[in-house]
Structures are given as structure tokens and as C-alpha cells.
N, C-alpha and C positions, 0 to 999 in steps of 0.2 A: 378460569377464576380471574376475576377483577382485582387488578392492584393500583390504588390510587397513585398519584404524583409525589415521589418522595424526594429527598434532599439530594441523592445521586442523580436522578433525572435532572435536576436544577444545575447541579455541578457540570453534568456532561453537557447541556445546552449552553451553560454559559462559557464553557471551553470553546464551542462550536462556533460562538458567536465571536469570540475574542482572538482566536488562533487566526482566522484572515485577517482581520484587523493589523494582527503583530507581523504578518506575512507582507501586508501592504507596507508598514512603517520599515521593515527590513528593504523593502526593494526602492523604496524612497531614499533611505539612507544611503544605499548602495551607488544609486545614480548620483546623487549629491557628492561622494565620496570620488567618483569617476571624474565628475565634472569640475570639481574644486582643486584647490591648490596644494593640495598633499603629494609631496614628492614621490613618495613608496607607496602605491597603493595596494599591491598584492596580497600582503598579509592582512588588511582589514577586509578586503574583499573577501579572502579565504575563509575567514572567521564568519562572516556574515553567512556566505554562502552554504557555510557548515550548518549552522543555525537555522538557515532556511530549509534545507534538506530535512533537519529534524521536525520542525514546524509542518512541513508537508506529511511526513509519515504519521505525525499524530494527528493530523486533521483526517487522514485516510482510517486509522483506527477508530477514531470518533465515529465518522460517518458508518462503521460497521455497526457500532455499538448504539447509535441512535437509531439504525434501521432495525436492529434486534430488541431493541427497548419499543419500538412502536411509537417514535417521536416525529413529528414532522412540522416544519416551519413553514405557516401558511402566509406570514404577512410582515414585512418590516417597515417600521415608519418612524420617523424620528423629526425633532425639533431642535432648538439650540441647546436645550438643557439635558436631553435623555433620547434613548431609542428605544422602542418598544417593538416587541415580537410577540406576534400571534403564534401559538402552535397548537397544535392538537398532540396530546399523549394518550394513547390507548383509547381515543373516542372521547377524551374531555377536552374541551377548548379551554385554552387558558393564555394569560397575555403576561409576559415577563418584559419589565422595562429596567434599563440600566442609564444611571445618569452617566453623562460624557466625561464627567470628572472621575469616576469610578473607574470609567473605561480607560481613560488616560493612565490612572494609577496602575491599574491592573495590566495594562500592556507594558509599562515601564518594569514591572516585577518581572512579568515573562521574557521581557528583553533580557533582563540579567540572568535569569536562569539558561535561556537557550545560549546567551553568549559566553557564559562560564564553562559549558560542557566541553 
């Protein structure tokens, strides 16, 4: 039976896009802490490593859910204002775009969530 794309599909797709970006930000910040002038780095690195481990686990779970739902990202392209993702969901081609400002704001929200756990 055919099931159209729903809000949960879009939410899963959004997370699938944002979590790797979040992981990249954590890696960048970790590198900056290690290179920077912070005297005691271990506590900061431990918190970031813990958050990165949780992001990685969540990404693995999302990959399974995406496969289960029949979603496949076909193409990614961007400009200075947004990133567009072309995807196929149960045979339907769709385009999903996120403004870069939205990505930045949502990444910050997720950083806070993962760092507080």
C-alpha cells in the first residue's frame, strides 16, 4: 500500500541532515580547544566526546529508520542562502531546502541538548 510523505518523514530527514553538521561543529570546537589557550582541557573534551558519541548513536538509529521508511537522499547542493536536498521517499521525488540561518539555529539548539545530557 502506498503511503505519502508525512511530517515524521520530514522530521527524520531533517535530523539526518542536521546531525552530521552538528558532529562537524563538535569536531571543530574540540580541535580549537586542544589548540587554544585553555589551561585545563580534559573536562571540556570529555563533555564534547560524550556528546559526539550520542550524536553518532543517534545517526546510526536514524540511518536504520530512513532505510525502513524507504527514504534515499539523491543529491545535495547549496548556495550562500540555503542547502537543498533532493530525495526519494517511497518512489516520490521531493526537494527539501533549509536556509543556512535555520541550520545554524537548529544546530545550536541540538548542541545545547547534547551537551546537557
